C-alpha positions as CSV (number, residue, x, y, z in Angstrom):
1,M,0.1,-0.1,0.3
2,T,1.8,3.3,-1.0
3,S,1.3,6.3,1.2
4,G,1.8,10.1,0.7
5,G,-0.3,12.3,-1.2
6,T,-0.2,12.7,-5.1
7,S,-2.2,14.7,-7.4
8,G,-2.7,14.1,-11.1
9,T,-4.5,12.5,-14.0
10,S,-7.5,9.9,-13.2
11,G,-10.1,8.2,-15.1
12,W,-12.6,11.1,-14.5
13,A,-10.7,13.2,-16.8
14,R,-11.0,11.3,-19.8
15,F,-13.2,10.7,-22.9
16,E,-12.9,8.0,-25.8
17,W,-14.3,8.6,-28.8
18,R,-14.1,4.9,-29.9
19,P,-16.1,3.1,-27.3
20,W,-18.6,5.7,-26.9
21,T,-19.3,5.9,-30.9
22,F,-19.7,2.2,-30.7
23,I,-22.1,2.4,-28.0
24,A,-23.9,5.1,-30.0
25,L,-24.3,3.2,-32.9
26,V,-25.3,0.0,-31.3
27,S,-28.2,2.0,-29.2
28,L,-29.3,3.4,-32.5
29,A,-29.9,-0.3,-33.9
30,V,-31.7,-1.1,-30.6
31,V,-33.6,2.0,-30.6
32,A,-34.9,1.0,-34.3
33,V,-35.8,-2.8,-33.7
34,N,-37.6,-1.6,-30.0
35,A,-39.8,1.2,-31.7
36,S,-40.7,-1.0,-34.4
37,S,-41.5,-4.2,-32.4
38,D,-43.1,-1.9,-29.9
39,F,-45.3,-0.2,-32.8
40,L,-46.3,-3.6,-34.4
41,E,-47.1,-5.4,-31.2
42,M,-49.2,-2.4,-30.2
43,R,-51.0,-2.3,-33.2
44,R,-51.8,-5.9,-33.3
45,A,-53.2,-5.9,-29.9
46,G,-55.7,-2.9,-30.9
47,F,-54.1,-0.3,-28.3
48,D,-55.0,3.3,-29.2
49,F,-51.9,5.2,-29.8
50,H,-49.8,7.9,-31.7
51,W,-47.6,6.6,-34.1
52,W,-44.6,8.3,-32.8
53,E,-45.1,7.0,-29.2
54,P,-43.0,4.1,-29.5
55,L,-40.3,5.7,-31.2
56,L,-40.2,8.4,-28.6
57,W,-40.0,6.0,-25.6
58,E,-37.1,4.3,-27.2
59,V,-35.1,7.8,-28.6
60,T,-35.5,9.5,-25.1
61,S,-33.8,6.4,-23.2
62,A,-31.2,6.0,-25.5
63,L,-30.2,9.4,-25.6
64,V,-29.9,9.7,-21.6
65,I,-28.2,6.5,-21.8
66,V,-25.7,7.2,-24.6
67,A,-25.0,10.8,-22.6
68,M,-24.3,8.9,-19.4
69,A,-22.0,6.2,-20.9
70,P,-18.6,8.1,-20.7
71,L,-19.1,8.2,-16.9
72,I,-19.6,4.7,-16.9
73,G,-16.4,4.2,-18.8
74,M,-14.4,6.7,-16.1
75,A,-15.8,4.8,-13.3
76,V,-14.3,1.6,-15.0
77,R,-11.1,3.3,-15.0
78,R,-11.5,4.9,-11.5
79,W,-12.5,1.4,-10.2
80,P,-10.9,-1.3,-12.5
81,P,-11.4,-5.0,-11.9
82,T,-8.4,-7.0,-11.4
83,Q,-7.7,-10.7,-10.9
84,D,-6.4,-9.5,-7.4
85,N,-9.3,-7.4,-7.0
86,L,-12.9,-8.6,-8.1
87,I,-15.5,-8.3,-5.2
88,R,-14.6,-4.4,-4.5
89,P,-15.1,-3.0,-8.0
90,G,-17.9,-5.2,-8.7
91,L,-19.8,-3.9,-5.6
92,I,-19.0,-0.1,-5.9
93,H,-20.3,-0.7,-9.8
94,F,-23.3,-2.4,-8.9
95,G,-24.3,0.4,-6.3
96,L,-23.6,3.0,-9.2
97,T,-26.4,1.5,-11.0
98,I,-28.7,3.1,-8.6
99,P,-27.7,6.8,-9.4
100,F,-27.4,5.7,-13.0
101,A,-31.2,4.4,-13.1
102,I,-32.4,7.4,-11.0
103,V,-30.8,9.6,-13.4
104,H,-32.0,7.6,-16.5
105,V,-35.8,7.8,-15.5
106,A,-35.3,11.4,-14.6
107,G,-33.8,12.1,-17.7
108,I,-36.7,10.3,-20.0
109,F,-39.4,11.4,-17.6
110,M,-38.8,14.9,-18.4
111,M,-38.5,14.8,-22.3
112,R,-41.1,12.6,-22.4
113,E,-43.4,14.5,-20.3
114,S,-42.7,17.7,-22.2
115,I,-43.2,16.4,-25.7
116,Y,-46.4,15.0,-24.7
117,W,-47.3,18.3,-23.5
118,L,-46.6,19.8,-26.7
119,A,-48.7,17.1,-28.2
120,K,-51.4,17.6,-26.0
121,A,-51.6,14.0,-24.9
122,H,-51.5,12.3,-21.7
123,Y,-48.2,10.5,-20.2
124,G,-48.9,8.3,-17.6
125,F,-45.1,7.3,-16.6
126,F,-45.6,7.0,-12.9
127,D,-49.3,6.2,-13.0
128,E,-48.5,2.8,-11.3
129,G,-46.1,4.8,-8.5
130,V,-42.7,5.9,-8.4
131,G,-41.2,3.4,-6.6
132,S,-42.3,0.5,-8.8
133,V,-41.5,2.4,-11.9
134,L,-38.1,3.0,-10.4
135,F,-37.6,-0.6,-9.5
136,Y,-38.7,-1.7,-12.9
137,E,-36.5,0.5,-14.5
138,W,-33.3,-0.1,-12.3
139,R,-33.6,-4.1,-12.8
140,K,-33.2,-3.4,-16.9
141,D,-30.5,-0.6,-16.0
142,V,-28.4,-2.9,-14.3
143,L,-27.7,-5.0,-17.4
144,T,-27.6,-1.7,-19.4
145,Y,-24.6,-0.7,-17.0
146,A,-23.2,-4.0,-17.5
147,V,-23.0,-4.3,-21.0
148,I,-21.6,-0.7,-21.1
149,A,-18.8,-1.0,-18.6
150,A,-18.1,-4.5,-20.5
151,T,-17.6,-2.2,-23.7
152,Y,-15.3,0.2,-22.2
153,W,-13.4,-2.4,-20.4
154,I,-12.8,-4.4,-23.4
155,F,-11.8,-1.4,-25.5
156,D,-9.2,-0.7,-23.0
157,Y,-7.9,-4.2,-22.8
158,I,-7.5,-4.3,-26.4
159,A,-5.6,-0.8,-26.5
160,A,-3.5,-1.7,-23.5
161,R,-2.1,-4.8,-25.2
162,K,-0.9,-3.1,-28.2
163,P,3.2,-2.8,-28.4
164,I,4.6,0.3,-26.6
165,P,6.8,2.3,-29.3
166,A,10.4,2.4,-29.2
167,P,12.1,5.4,-27.7
168,N,14.3,7.3,-30.4
169,A,18.1,6.5,-30.5
170,G,19.8,8.6,-28.1
171,D,17.2,10.1,-26.1
172,D,17.1,8.6,-22.8
173,R,13.8,10.1,-21.8
174,I,10.8,7.6,-21.3
175,E,7.4,8.7,-23.6
176,I,4.1,8.0,-22.4
177,R,0.4,9.0,-23.3
178,D,-1.5,10.7,-20.7
179,G,-4.6,10.8,-22.6
180,A,-4.2,12.9,-25.6
181,T,-0.7,14.3,-24.6
182,A,2.5,12.7,-25.3
183,L,4.5,13.2,-22.0
184,F,8.6,12.7,-22.1
185,L,10.1,11.7,-18.3
186,A,13.4,11.4,-17.2
187,P,14.0,7.9,-15.4
188,V,15.2,9.5,-12.7
189,D,11.9,11.5,-12.2
190,I,9.6,8.3,-11.8
191,L,9.6,7.0,-8.3
192,F,7.3,4.0,-9.2
193,V,5.1,2.1,-11.6
194,E,2.0,0.5,-10.9
195,A,-0.9,-1.7,-12.5
196,A,-4.6,-0.3,-12.4
197,G,-6.7,-2.8,-14.7
198,N,-5.8,-2.0,-18.0
199,Y,-4.1,1.1,-17.0
200,V,-0.6,1.7,-15.8
201,E,0.0,4.6,-13.2
202,F,3.6,6.4,-13.3
203,H,4.0,8.1,-10.1
204,T,6.4,11.1,-10.1
205,A,7.0,13.3,-6.9
206,G,4.4,15.7,-7.9
207,R,1.8,13.7,-9.6
208,T,0.6,10.3,-11.0
209,H,0.1,9.6,-14.9
210,L,-2.1,7.1,-16.3
211,V,-1.4,5.4,-19.0
212,R,-3.2,2.7,-21.2
213,A,-1.0,-0.2,-21.3
214,T,0.2,-3.5,-19.3
215,L,2.9,-3.7,-16.5
216,A,4.6,-6.5,-18.5
217,A,4.8,-4.3,-21.5
218,W,6.3,-1.7,-19.5
219,E,8.7,-4.2,-17.2
220,A,10.2,-5.3,-20.6
221,R,11.0,-1.5,-21.7
222,L,12.1,-0.3,-18.2
223,T,14.3,-2.9,-16.9
224,A,17.1,-1.8,-18.4
225,R,16.5,1.7,-17.2
226,G,16.9,0.4,-13.7
227,F,13.4,-0.3,-13.0
228,V,13.1,-3.7,-10.9
229,R,9.9,-5.5,-10.2
230,V,8.8,-5.6,-6.1
231,H,5.3,-6.9,-6.7
232,R,2.9,-8.5,-9.3
233,S,1.4,-5.2,-9.8
234,R,4.4,-2.8,-9.3
235,L,8.1,-1.9,-10.5
236,V,10.1,0.6,-8.5
237,N,12.9,2.8,-9.7
238,R,16.1,1.6,-8.0
239,S,17.7,4.9,-7.7
240,N,14.7,6.2,-5.8
241,I,14.8,3.4,-3.2
242,T,16.2,5.0,0.2
243,A,15.6,1.6,2.6
244,I,14.4,-1.5,2.4
245,K,12.9,-3.1,5.7
246,P,11.8,-6.5,6.2
247,T,8.1,-7.1,7.7
248,A,7.1,-10.2,9.8
249,S,5.3,-11.9,7.3
250,G,8.2,-11.9,5.0
251,D,7.4,-9.1,2.5
252,V,9.1,-5.8,2.7
253,E,8.6,-2.1,3.1
254,I,10.3,0.3,0.3
255,T,10.9,3.7,1.4
256,L,11.4,6.0,-1.5
257,K,13.4,9.8,-1.6
258,D,10.0,11.5,-1.0
259,G,9.2,9.7,1.9
260,R,6.7,7.7,1.3
261,T,6.4,3.7,1.6
262,I,5.4,1.1,-0.7
263,A,5.1,-2.6,-0.1
264,G,7.1,-5.3,-1.9
265,S,6.3,-8.8,-2.0
266,R,8.5,-11.7,-0.5
267,R,8.2,-13.7,-4.0
268,Y,10.8,-10.3,-5.3
269,R,12.7,-9.9,-2.1
270,D,15.7,-11.7,-3.2
271,A,15.9,-10.4,-6.6
272,L,15.3,-6.7,-5.0
273,E,18.2,-6.8,-2.1
274,S,20.6,-8.6,-4.7
275,D,19.9,-5.9,-7.4
276,A,20.4,-3.1,-4.1
277,V,23.9,-4.9,-3.2
278,K,24.9,-4.5,-7.0
279,A,23.9,-0.9,-7.2
C-alpha cells in the first residue's frame, strides 16, 4: 500500500470517442428494432396510441443512456476489476447502477413529459407509483450498465496490449501518453510504476500519470532503465529507493526518496535485495 499524497491524472478526466461511438451506434440499432417491435405489437393488440409514441420512448431512453456512457467508462477506469480485486470494484459498480437508474428515469420522464405536453397528450409514466417504476427501470439498467462497462473494459483491454513504441535513438527520456498528450519523463523522475486494471500509473514526486498499457509491457522496456519488479503489480526505480525494511510476514517495506513507503512482495525480495547490493 502506498502512502503520501499525489495529485494528477485520473479516469474522471478522460473521454474516449471509440467506445462511445460504438455504444451510440449499437443504441441506434436497438432503438430501430425496439421501436418497430413496440409499434407492431401495440397495433396488433388494438391499442389506441399515436404512431410516434414507441419511437419517442426508445429515443429518449437511448439519448440519456448514451449521454451517461462516458461516466460509466470513467468509473471503470477509476475502479477497474483485476485478478487480485474483483469484489470491491464489483460492489462499487453495482452501487453505481442506482444513481444511473435514477438519472435515467428522471431524464426520460422530463423529455417525454415535455413532448406529450406539446402534443396535448397524456403521459402516465408514474401512474403505477414512483417506487414501482424506479424498481422496474433499475432492473433493466443494471444490465445496461454492465454492458456499457464491459464495452469500455474490452476497448481498454485491447488498447493496453498494443506494442509500446521504442524510444528514439539517443533519447533517454521515457515517452508516455497521458490521455491525448505525449509526455517525456526522465527515468530518475519516476518513483514507481503500478498496474491499475488495463492501465499503468506512473508515479512521480508531483503527480500520477495514467497510461493505457500493461505492466508486463512496460517492465520489458524499463528493466534496462533501472526499474525492478517488487510486486506482481508494481515496479520501482532502484535509484529512488532509500531503505528496504523486512516485515514479519516476509514481505518488505520500501521507502522512497519522497518519503512514501510502498509494499514489496516476498516473492521478489531476493531479486530486489541482490539488485540493491549490486547498485
